[in-house]
C-alpha positions in Angstrom: 0.0 0.0 0.0 1.3 3.5 -0.7 0.1 7.0 0.2 0.9 10.2 -1.5 -0.6 13.6 -2.1 -1.8 14.6 -5.6 -1.5 18.0 -7.1 -4.8 19.2 -5.6 -3.4 18.3 -2.1 -5.8 15.3 -1.7 -4.4 12.2 -0.1 -4.3 9.3 -2.7 -4.1 5.8 -1.3 -3.2 2.8 -3.5 -3.5 -0.7 -2.3 -2.8 -4.0 -4.2 -5.2 -6.8 -3.3 -4.6 -10.4 -4.4 -8.1 -11.3 -5.4 -10.2 -11.6 -8.6 -11.4 -8.2 -10.0 -15.0 -9.2 -9.5 -14.5 -9.7 -5.8 -12.7 -6.4 -5.3 -15.2 -4.5 -7.4 -18.1 -5.9 -5.3 -16.6 -4.4 -2.1 -16.9 -0.9 -3.8 -20.4 -1.5 -5.1 -22.2 -3.3 -2.3 -22.6 -1.2 0.9 -22.6 -4.1 3.3 -19.4 -5.5 2.0 -17.8 -2.1 2.1 -18.9 -1.7 5.8 -17.4 -5.1 6.7 -14.2 -4.4 4.9 -13.6 -0.9 6.2 -15.1 -1.4 9.6 -17.1 1.8 9.3 -20.5 3.0 8.4 -20.9 3.8 4.7 -23.5 4.9 2.2 -22.7 4.5 -1.5 -24.2 4.8 -4.9 -21.9 3.1 -7.4 -23.6 4.5 -10.5 -21.9 7.1 -12.7 -22.2 10.4 -10.8 -22.9 8.5 -7.6 -21.3 9.0 -4.2 -19.5 7.4 -1.3 -19.9 8.7 2.2 -18.3 7.0 5.2 -17.7 7.5 8.9 -14.2 6.7 10.2 -15.3 5.4 13.7 -14.4 8.7 15.4 -17.6 10.3 14.2 -15.9 12.1 11.3 -17.6 11.7 7.9 -16.0 12.0 4.5 -17.7 12.1 1.1 -16.7 11.6 -2.5 
């Protein structure tokens, strides 16, 4: 896993996961799997123009 800041100053996190693409994709498109994986509450709409909103366990929310 690597972390870096992009030109806009946002933190970019890259992780390599040894699993089939379909399995990894499902964790970003199925809210219950995302919650189990990240251990935090999340709401997401995986459609184009959708959103991802999650809580980090300290009560802080982030959205994309």
